[in-house]
C-alpha positions as CSV (number, residue, x, y, z in Angstrom):
1,M,35.6,-38.9,-8.6
2,P,34.1,-35.7,-7.2
3,S,32.1,-33.5,-9.6
4,S,33.4,-30.1,-10.5
5,A,30.0,-28.9,-11.5
6,P,28.7,-25.8,-9.5
7,H,26.1,-26.4,-6.9
8,G,22.5,-25.3,-7.6
9,R,19.4,-26.4,-9.4
10,V,20.2,-28.6,-12.4
11,G,19.4,-27.0,-15.7
12,R,19.1,-23.5,-14.2
13,P,22.0,-21.1,-14.6
14,P,22.9,-19.0,-11.5
15,L,21.2,-15.6,-11.4
16,T,23.7,-12.9,-10.7
17,S,22.1,-9.7,-12.1
18,R,20.0,-7.4,-10.0
19,P,17.0,-7.4,-12.3
20,Q,16.9,-11.2,-12.3
21,I,17.2,-11.3,-8.5
22,L,14.3,-8.8,-8.1
23,A,12.2,-10.8,-10.5
24,A,12.8,-13.9,-8.5
25,A,12.0,-12.1,-5.2
26,R,8.7,-10.8,-6.7
27,Q,7.7,-14.4,-7.6
28,L,8.6,-15.6,-4.1
29,I,6.5,-12.8,-2.5
30,D,3.6,-13.4,-4.8
31,R,3.6,-17.1,-4.0
32,D,4.4,-17.1,-0.2
33,G,4.1,-13.5,1.0
34,W,6.7,-10.9,1.8
35,D,7.1,-12.0,5.4
36,K,8.4,-15.3,4.2
37,L,11.1,-13.7,2.1
38,T,14.7,-14.1,3.4
39,I,18.0,-13.8,1.6
40,R,18.8,-17.4,2.3
41,R,15.5,-18.6,1.0
42,L,15.7,-16.5,-2.1
43,A,19.2,-17.8,-2.8
44,A,18.0,-21.4,-2.4
45,E,15.0,-20.6,-4.7
46,I,17.2,-19.4,-7.6
47,G,20.1,-21.9,-7.0
48,V,22.9,-19.6,-5.8
49,G,24.7,-19.1,-2.6
50,A,23.5,-16.4,-0.2
51,T,26.9,-14.6,-0.5
52,T,26.2,-14.1,-4.2
53,L,23.0,-12.2,-3.4
54,Y,24.9,-10.0,-0.9
55,H,26.9,-8.6,-3.8
56,H,23.6,-7.0,-4.9
57,V,21.6,-6.3,-1.7
58,R,22.6,-5.6,1.8
59,D,19.7,-7.3,3.6
60,K,16.0,-8.1,3.3
61,E,15.0,-4.5,4.0
62,D,17.3,-3.3,1.2
63,L,15.8,-5.9,-1.1
64,L,12.2,-4.8,-0.3
65,L,13.2,-1.1,-0.9
66,L,14.7,-2.1,-4.3
67,L,11.5,-3.9,-5.2
68,I,9.3,-0.9,-4.2
69,H,11.6,1.5,-6.1
70,E,11.4,-0.6,-9.2
71,Y,7.6,-0.9,-9.0
72,A,7.3,2.9,-8.3
73,E,9.2,3.7,-11.5
74,Q,6.6,1.8,-13.5
75,I,3.6,3.8,-12.1
76,E,2.1,6.0,-14.7
77,R,1.9,9.6,-13.6
78,P,-1.7,10.9,-13.9
79,D,-2.6,14.2,-15.4
80,L,-2.8,16.5,-12.3
81,P,-5.6,19.1,-12.1
82,S,-4.6,22.7,-11.4
83,E,-7.1,23.0,-8.5
84,P,-5.3,22.0,-5.3
85,R,-8.1,19.9,-3.8
86,E,-8.6,17.9,-7.0
87,R,-4.8,17.5,-7.3
88,I,-4.7,15.9,-3.8
89,I,-7.5,13.6,-4.7
90,A,-5.9,12.6,-8.0
91,A,-2.5,11.8,-6.3
92,S,-4.2,9.9,-3.5
93,T,-6.2,7.8,-5.9
94,A,-3.0,7.0,-7.9
95,M,-1.3,6.0,-4.7
96,H,-4.3,3.8,-3.7
97,D,-4.5,2.1,-7.1
98,S,-0.8,1.4,-7.4
99,L,-0.6,-0.1,-3.8
100,A,-3.9,-2.1,-4.3
101,A,-2.2,-3.9,-7.1
102,W,0.7,-4.7,-4.8
103,P,-0.8,-4.8,-1.3
104,W,2.3,-6.3,0.3
105,A,4.2,-3.1,-0.4
106,A,1.5,-1.2,1.6
107,E,2.1,-3.5,4.5
108,V,5.9,-3.0,4.3
109,L,5.5,0.8,4.2
110,T,3.5,0.8,7.4
111,T,6.7,0.2,9.4
112,D,7.7,3.4,11.2
113,G,10.3,5.4,9.2
114,F,10.2,3.1,6.2
115,I,8.6,5.7,3.9
116,L,11.5,8.1,4.6
117,R,13.9,5.7,2.9
118,L,12.0,5.7,-0.4
119,G,13.6,7.3,-3.4
120,D,12.2,10.1,-5.7
121,S,10.4,7.6,-7.9
122,A,8.2,6.6,-5.0
123,L,7.9,9.9,-3.2
124,W,6.6,12.1,-6.0
125,L,3.0,11.3,-5.0
126,V,3.7,12.4,-1.4
127,E,5.2,15.7,-2.8
128,V,2.1,16.3,-4.9
129,I,-0.2,15.9,-1.9
130,L,1.9,18.1,0.3
131,A,2.1,20.8,-2.4
132,G,-1.7,20.6,-3.0
133,A,-2.3,21.2,0.7
134,V,0.1,24.1,0.9
135,D,-1.4,25.6,-2.3
136,H,-4.8,25.3,-0.7
137,G,-3.6,27.4,2.2
138,C,-2.2,24.9,4.7
139,T,1.0,25.5,6.5
140,P,3.8,23.0,5.8
141,A,3.1,21.3,9.2
142,Q,-0.6,21.1,8.4
143,S,0.2,19.6,5.0
144,V,2.0,16.7,6.7
145,Y,-1.2,16.2,8.8
146,V,-3.3,16.1,5.6
147,F,-0.9,13.5,4.0
148,R,-0.6,11.4,7.1
149,S,-4.4,11.2,7.5
150,I,-4.9,10.2,3.8
151,W,-2.1,7.7,4.1
152,Y,-3.5,6.0,7.1
153,Y,-7.0,5.7,5.5
154,T,-5.6,4.5,2.2
155,V,-3.2,1.9,3.6
156,G,-5.9,0.7,6.0
157,E,-8.5,0.3,3.3
158,I,-6.0,-1.7,1.1
159,L,-4.9,-4.0,3.9
160,V,-8.4,-4.8,5.1
161,R,-9.4,-5.7,1.5
162,A,-6.2,-7.7,0.8
163,H,-6.4,-9.7,4.0
164,S,-10.1,-10.4,3.5
165,A,-9.5,-11.6,-0.1
166,R,-6.6,-13.8,1.1
167,A,-8.8,-15.3,3.9
168,R,-11.7,-15.8,1.4
169,A,-9.4,-17.6,-1.1
170,A,-8.2,-19.9,1.7
171,G,-11.7,-20.5,3.0
172,E,-10.7,-19.0,6.4
173,L,-13.4,-16.2,6.7
174,P,-15.5,-16.6,9.9
175,V,-19.1,-17.4,9.5
176,P,-21.1,-14.1,9.3
177,R,-23.0,-13.3,12.4
178,D,-26.8,-12.9,12.1
179,F,-27.4,-9.6,13.8
180,G,-31.2,-10.1,13.3
181,T,-31.2,-12.6,16.2
182,L,-30.2,-9.8,18.6
183,G,-33.7,-8.3,18.4
184,T,-34.3,-4.5,18.3
185,T,-33.5,-3.7,21.9
186,Q,-29.7,-4.4,22.3
187,L,-28.4,-3.3,18.9
188,P,-31.3,-2.0,16.9
189,N,-29.3,-0.5,14.0
190,L,-27.3,-3.6,13.5
191,A,-30.4,-5.8,13.7
192,A,-32.1,-3.7,11.0
193,L,-29.1,-4.0,8.7
194,S,-28.6,-7.7,9.3
195,D,-29.5,-8.9,5.8
196,Q,-27.7,-6.1,4.1
197,W,-24.5,-5.9,6.1
198,A,-22.3,-8.1,4.0
199,R,-23.3,-6.4,0.7
200,L,-22.9,-2.9,2.1
201,A,-19.6,-3.6,3.9
202,G,-18.1,-5.1,0.8
203,Q,-18.8,-2.1,-1.4
204,D,-15.9,0.0,-2.8
205,T,-16.5,3.4,-1.2
206,Y,-12.9,4.6,-1.4
207,P,-13.4,7.4,-4.0
208,M,-16.4,8.8,-2.2
209,A,-14.9,8.5,1.2
210,L,-11.6,10.0,0.0
211,R,-13.3,13.2,-1.2
212,A,-15.2,13.5,2.1
213,L,-11.9,13.0,4.0
214,V,-10.0,15.5,2.0
215,D,-12.8,18.1,2.3
216,G,-12.9,17.6,6.1
217,L,-9.1,17.8,6.4
218,L,-8.8,21.0,4.4
219,A,-11.7,22.6,6.2
220,Q,-10.2,21.8,9.5
221,V,-6.6,23.0,8.9
222,T,-7.2,25.9,6.6
223,P,-7.8,29.3,8.4
224,A,-11.1,30.8,7.3
225,T,-10.8,33.8,5.0
226,P,-12.7,37.1,5.5
227,Q,-15.1,36.2,2.7
228,S,-15.9,32.8,4.1
229,R,-16.5,34.3,7.5
230,R,-19.2,36.5,6.0
231,H,-21.1,33.4,4.9
């Protein structure tokens, strides 16, 4: 006699609420990576049909956006300094730290146009950086240049570290090259740093480099004042 029991994993009730679906998607991403996430695979993971999930999300891209929105709402807003430069640095640091805790989100957001689909909960840091640049004296167009440059540096730093950590955990890092064997004629600076390279390259220099980057960007895009020209 055919069973009338619903299909799915035995002992696990079907998940039909959006919070439960997002929690299951986060677990799948943490375990296998965001690129392995599909609606069909997520449905199989939680023991429901794919059509059930489509009542809550349109597609994978929509699911990723919902996950990022949910995460962004949990980010604690830092106290923002009144000085525009320091405000830009504080917002950029908060953006870096939140994405470093969830590096797959940084990788998703590198897709062209993806950041424009984010909601207010995720875009307030962008607004703070743009406003800080404008308050410093940049035009609106220049403020976009400031943000974009900070964004590229921040995301690049996060992804390099995340990919390196993943490769290290899997034992897939290449054997470091000994630059000392090159001698001092071909690449003298690399040869001199051979025994220090791994330590120096692994240092966390984001805060220091961020300040240097912001100073350089603001100096480049902000017209000189009469007072600064006298100096």
